[in-house]
N, C-alpha and C positions, 0 to 999 in steps of 0.2 A: 640458487636464487638465478633468476632474469637479467639480465642487464641488458637496458634499453636506452637509448641516445633518441632524445628528444632536440627535433629541430624544427623550431618554428616557422613555416614558410606560407604563404597568401597562396595556393594556388586558384585563388579567381571566386567571385559571388557564387558562382551558377554552384559551385562543389560544396558550399557552406550554406546553401539555402537548400539543396538536394538533401542533404544531410537529416534536414528537420523532416523526412519522410518518417525515420522512425522515433518519433516523438519530439516535443520541443525541451520538456522537462529531462531528457536522457542527453540532451545538448545544454543543457545548464539553463535554459528558458523557461521561466516561470510566464507565464499568459493569458492565465486562466478567467481574468477580470476581477480576481480578488481585490480589495482594499491591500492584503499583504503583497500583491504582484505590483502595487502602483497602480490599478486598473489596467494595466497593458493585457491586450490581446493579441487575436490573429493581424490585426488591423495593422502591427506594427510594423510588418513587413509585407503583408498581401493585399491587393485589392485590385480595384478594376474590372471583378467580373459583373456580369447581370444575368444570374441562374435562377432571379425571381428568387431566393430562399430563402427561409423560416428554420427556427430552431426551436422545438419544446420540451420542456422537463417535466418528467415525473417520477412521483413514486410510489410504486405498486405494491399493494400489501399481497397476500397467497392467493387471495383469489382474485389476482389483478386489478384491482378496484385501484384508483387515483386516493392518494390519503394527503392528509395537511399540517397530521401530528404521528410520532413517531409512537409505540410502545418499547419501553426498555427490554433492550436485548433479543428482541422479534428482529425476524427475516423479513426483507425486503429487496424489490426491484430498482434501482434507480434506471429512468430510462431515457434515454436521448434521443430525439426525435429531428433529423434535417430532410426536410424536403425542399425540391425545386419543382418551379412552373415550366423550365427552359427545357426543351427536349434535347439540349448539347448533354453528351456523354461527360461524365462525371465523376471522380472520387473523391473523398473525404476523409479527415482526418478532425479530433478533438484534443483538449485537455479539459480532464475537472479534478476538483478537489473539493472534500469539503470540510468544515471549520465549526468550531463554537461562535454563536454569537456574540456573546460575552467578552470573551477575550483573544478571538482568533486561534483558538485553542487546533490544533490538528485531531480531525478524526479520522485514523485509519482503521475503517471497518466493513473496507472491501473483500469479497469473499473470492472465490476460486473466478478469474477473468475470462471473459470470453474470446477464442480466436484474433492472435494479429493485437493484443493489446496488452501494456504492462503496467506496474505500478512501480512509481520511483519516487525516492526520499531525495527532496529540493530544500534548503534552508528551514528546516523542520515541519515541513510540508509532505503530504504522499498526496503525488497526482496521478491518475489513470488516463493514457494516451495510447496513439496508435501506436503500434509498431512497425507498419507498414502502412501504405495507403490503401484505404478502406471501400469495398463497392456497394456497401450500402449507409445509408446514413442514419437507420437506426440500432442503435448500441441500448444493450440491458446487460447491466452491472448488476449482482450479487452485494447487495448492503446489510447488515447486522446491526441495527439502532446501539448505541451506546448506552452506557449503566445512567440508572436513576439520578438525577440531579446534574447532568449535562447541560441541560435547558433548550432553547432553540437552536439548530442546525444549518447554515446555507451551504447548500450546492453552488459551486462557482464553475461556470463551464463555458469553453469557447469551443466553437466551429469553424469549420473553414473545409468550403465546397470550393473542390480546384479542378481546373480544363488539362493537368495533366501536361503541360508543356516546358516542364522544368525551370520554370521562373516561378517568381511572383507574381506576376503581371497577369490579369483575368481571370482572377480567383475570388470567391466572396466571403471574406470572415464573417462567421455569426459569433454573437454572445447573448449568455441570458444566466440568471443566477435565480435559485429555486428554496425559498424559506422555509423549514418546517419546525413547528414547536413540540415540546414534548408534551406527551399524552400520559395516561394513566396507565399503570402495569394491570394488563389481565390474568396474566399467570399469579399461581396462589404464592407464588414467592416473589419478592424483590433480592434480586443478588448485589450486591455492593464487589465481590468479585469472587473470577472463576477462573481456575488455569491448571495446566499440565505440565509439571516439570519432569528430566529426570536426576536423579541423586544417588549416588552411588551405588548403582544400575538397578534402582526400583524407579517404575513409576508412580510418582505420588501426584494426585487429585486433589484440589484444593478450592476451596469457596468458601462466600463470605455472605449471611444472609440478613437483612435487617427487619423483613417483617416475611411468618408465614402464616398462613390462613390454614385451618386444616389440616397440614400437609403431615403422613404418615411416616415416611421415608424417603429416604432419595436411594435410588439405584444404579450402582454405577457400571455402567454397561461398556464392551471393549470388541473392536474389530480388528483386522489384521487388513482391510481392503477401504474402510471407509463408509461402506456400503452395508456389509452385513456385521448385526451387533449381537451380542452374547451375554448376559449378566454376569459381571466380574466381582461383585459386591454389592453388598445392602448396610447403609447409613441410616440409622433410625433418626427421625426430626427430633429436636429440644427447644423448639419456638421459635430461635432465632440464634445468632451466633456464628462460631469459626470451625468449620468439618473438614475433614482428609482423608483421604483413601489412599491405600499402598499397594501397588501390584507385584507382588513378588516374583511372579512368573513372566515380568515383560523378558523380551527379547531383544532385539535388535530396533523395532519400529511398532507401534500399535497406537489406534484411536481410542479416546476416549469421548463417552455423554451424559450425562446427569438425565437421568430419567424420573419425572418430580411425581410421589402419586400420593392424593390425598386419601381422605378418612371414607369418603364415597367410592374408591375405584377407580375416580379420574386420573389421567396421567397428562405430563407437558414433558416437553423436550428443550435439552441446551444445545447450544451450537455442539459439533464434534472437535474434540481441542486433538492435536497429532504431537505423542512423544518419538523421538528418535537419537539414537546414539549418532554421535556427530562423525560426519563421512569431511576428511580434508579435500575427499578429491572436489568436493561440492563450494569450497572456498576459493575464491581468486582474484586475485589482484592485476588489472591490464591499465597501460597506460590510454588516455584518451583528453585529447585536444582540440579544439575547436573555438573558432572564431579569435583567437589570438589568448584564451583563458588556456589554463593548465589544468588538467583534472588525473585525477584514477578513479578508476571503475572498479568498487569492491564489490563481488556478488557474495552473499549471505546465504548459506546453505541450510540455513535454520531461521524459523520464524523469527518476527521483531524481534531485537536484542540490543542492548547498550554494546558498544565498542569504544575502546580505547584505539585512536590512531597516534603513531608515534614514529617521528621523521629522526634519524640519526644520522651523524656522520660515518665515516667505515670504521674509526675506532671506537665506535659504541655511544660518543658525547650525544645527548640529546637535543637536538636543536627544537625541537618545537612538538607538545604532545598535548591531547584533547580529550574527552571523551563524549559521545554524539550516540544518536539512537538509526539502527541501521533495517530497515524494512527485509523481508524477505525477497532477495533476487538483488535486481542490480541497484546499486548507490553512488552516488557521484560524490567524490571528496574530492575538494578544490586545494590546491596546495597553496601553503602559505608565504602570500606573496612578499619576496625581500629577504625571507629566513633561510631560504633553501638555493643553494648556489651547489656548480660543479655537483660533483657524483655523490649520492647519498643514500638509504635505507628506508623506504619505507615500510611500517608492523602496522599490522591491525589483529587486535586482541580480543578476541568474540566475547562474552557472558559465558558461552559452553565452553570456555576452553581451547577454544581454536588461535593458534596464531597463524598469520599469512604474513610473508614479507617480501617485497620484492628491490633490487640495486636498480636506480635508475641516474639516468645524468643529463642534467639541464644545460643547454650549449648558450 
């Protein structure tokens, strides 16, 4: 274990503001303009700029055509386009999140993110944002539509055109939202679930359907690099219901996808899913202090999963415990106020069986 001594010293406002270059959510700030963010945007801190800036949001299909409704399970690109009329040089920042219109439920269906961006889980919502100042105001993010029955979703997005003077003055915040309705599935199958997990050193691919139209079979394909796939097995269609496939030849890591074949020989593909044996080196805890608030940064080395967060004293007595969901990558964990004093231990136990602990002291 590593012992960390926490000293809360305000080093100056400029240092705090500069840290937002790495993304507001990563610094504990949700400013997407969403109702569950109290409508807050970058205007909370930034302003005074006159770049003549505008922001536009689009959801693009595979043909790069803007759509107003999504097909459940299909691939799209969410595009943010910030423009300026001023000739002054500028950089860009942004934060976006997607949620159900019905109940503000989190929709974490982001794909492989573009360079210099990251996905952070904060207060039960996932936010995609910049990791450093961006040189372009055009950000294209892969997004997969949720399962049937999710209903309309809204992308809440805040942008910021900045003048790089290391302060909040002279910047132009922008914000916009885009609501997309749920459309009718074009695939001959309506999937209600689709997953791949590791069980007893075997990879298990499972899926459930509520409707199948003239489907002949499901071909499970496997890849070692996520690009080149070969057939691993065939599961015959039965009309609808629950299916599973076990890969006994699984080694350390593999990618799996479903190839749906109908009676006419037409095929359609589901997203690739990753299965990997946990590597303890990919799970980390580190101290994160910002603006007087106390956090831990937990790095989750696997896909999104449930975690148990336990705070205990040095004698092993539990001071606080709770269960939450951790996104793949960095996740902020706020220390329970008033419950943790002096020297303590934080432990994070993941659903895939990895336990990560760190000793710390709050002064």
